[in-house]
N, C-alpha and C positions, 0 to 999 in steps of 0.2 A: 504494500500500500504506500503510495507516494504522499509526502507531506504537502501542506499548503505551499510552502516555499518552492518545492520541486515543481508543483503544478504551475505556479506563477512563472517561474523561470522557463518552463517548457512552453507556456503560452506566449511569453514575450519573445522567445527564440523563434517560434513558429511565425509570429507576426513580422519580426524583423527579416526573416528569410523570405517570406512571401512578398513583403513590401519591396525588398531589394530586387528580387527577380522581376517584379512588375515595373518598378521604376527604371530598371535597365532596359526592359523590353519596350515600354510605352512612354517613358518619361514621367515626370512628376505630374504635369497637367493632364496627361492622358490616363492616369490611374485614379480609380475611385476607391474610397474606403470599403464599400461593399465588395468590390473585387478582391481587395486585400484580405478581408475577413473570410470570404469564400475560399480563397487560395490557401489560407492558413487553417481552414476547417474549424473556425470559431465564429461566434456571433459578433455582430458589429458593436454591440454593447460591451463585449469583452475587450474589443479594440480600444474603445474610449475609456475603459477602466484603466488600461495600461498606458495610454498616450492621450494627451489633452486634445490633439487634433492631428490631421494628416501631416501638417508641417512639423509637428513635434516628432512624429514617427520618422519622417524623412530626415530630420536633423540627427536623430539617433542612428539611423542607417549610415549617414555620412560620418558621424563620429566613430563608429565601429570600423568603417573602411579606412579612415585616416589613422586610427590607432593600429590597424593591421600593417599599414605602410611603415609607420614609426617602428613597430616591433621588428619588421624585416630589416630596416636600416640598422637598428641597434644590434641585432644578431650578427650582421655582417661586419660592423665596425667594432671588432673584438678589442678588448683591452690590451691584448698582447701586441697590437699593431702600433706603430708610431702614429702621430697625429695626422700626417699627410696621407699615409696609407689607409688609415681608418676612414678619413674623409672620402677618399677615392672609392673604397669598398662600400661605404654608405651610399655614395652617388650611384654606383652600379646597382645596388640593392633597390634604391628608389625606382630606377627605370624598370628593373625586372618586376618589382611589386606592382607597378602600374599596368603591367600587361595582364593582370587577372581580369578576365572578361567582365566588362561593364564598369570597372573601377574608374577608368579615365572619364567616362561619360558622367558618372555620379559625382566625382570630386571636382572635375574641371569644367563641366558644362552645366549639368543640372543643378549642382550646388550653388554656384554664383547666381544663376538665373532665378532660382527659387528663394534662396535665403538672402540674396544680396551679396555684393562683393565683400562688404565688411565682415559679415558673419562667416562667410566661406573662408576668408583670409584668417579670421580668428581660429577657426578649426584647424587650418593648416599650420598656423604658428604655434598652436598647442601640441602639434604632432611632428610631421616631417620638417616643417620650417624651423622648429626649435632645434632639431638634431643638426640641421645645416648650420645654423648660427653658432651653436656650441662647437661644432667641428671647426668652423672657420676661426673662432676665437682661439681655440687651442692650437690650431696649425699656424695661424698668423700672429698670435699674440695681439697686441694693439699697435700694429704697424701704421703706415701712412694712410691707410684707408679705413673708413668707418665700417666695422664688421656687420652692423645692422643693415646698412644700406647695401653692402655687397651681398649679404644673405638674401635680401628681398629681390635683388636683380638676378642672382643666380637661381633662386627659387622659380622665378618667372621663366627663365631659360629651361630649367628642368621640366616645368609644366608643359612648355611648348614642345620639348623633345618627346614627352609622353604622348602628347596629342599627335605628333608626327608618326610615332610608332603605331599608335592606335589606328591611324588612317592608312597604314600599310607601308610606311617607309621601312627601309632596311634597318632593323634594330641594332645590328652590330655597327653599322656606319654611324647611326645617330648616337649610340652609346660612346663610340670612339671619339666623336666630335665633342660630346659633353665632357668626357674625361680630359681631353686636350684642353678645353676651355678652363676646366677646374684647375688643371696643373699650371696653366699660364697665370691664373689668378693667384696661385700660391707662390709663384716665382718671385 
């Protein structure tokens, strides 16, 4: 017999998985809460018990995706690597993590369109963006360039690279160009 907590977590997980799949397939605006509830095999009332509205559910889907990217970066940027090698490994991990089907659409297209640029940026800065900034600070120290500004600019370049790969560009070439750009930034 499952506890209330286990049932709650199971329901939330089912809703998040169903919502993710539908948001990837149909976009935020093309997805309805009744569709999500049906796909999760729960009632619409249960959906609203766990999430205040569709946007709250969407935000939590995005936060989970962003956290998964951050976790991939942190796993690649092992503590036994020097700061520059860890930064490069993290950069490669970001690009690889963004190839998870639907992730680029969710984080880089649907997220800013639905939540607005500021909220989408805040989610990024709490996850992958923070790992980039921390890696730059460690690799560069506080040299002649502002690490916050450089992190924002490089983050935009990484996002553009993820979009290129998602659109069918050669992943090895794009990753190679991003690693080259990062190495030049560290020189």
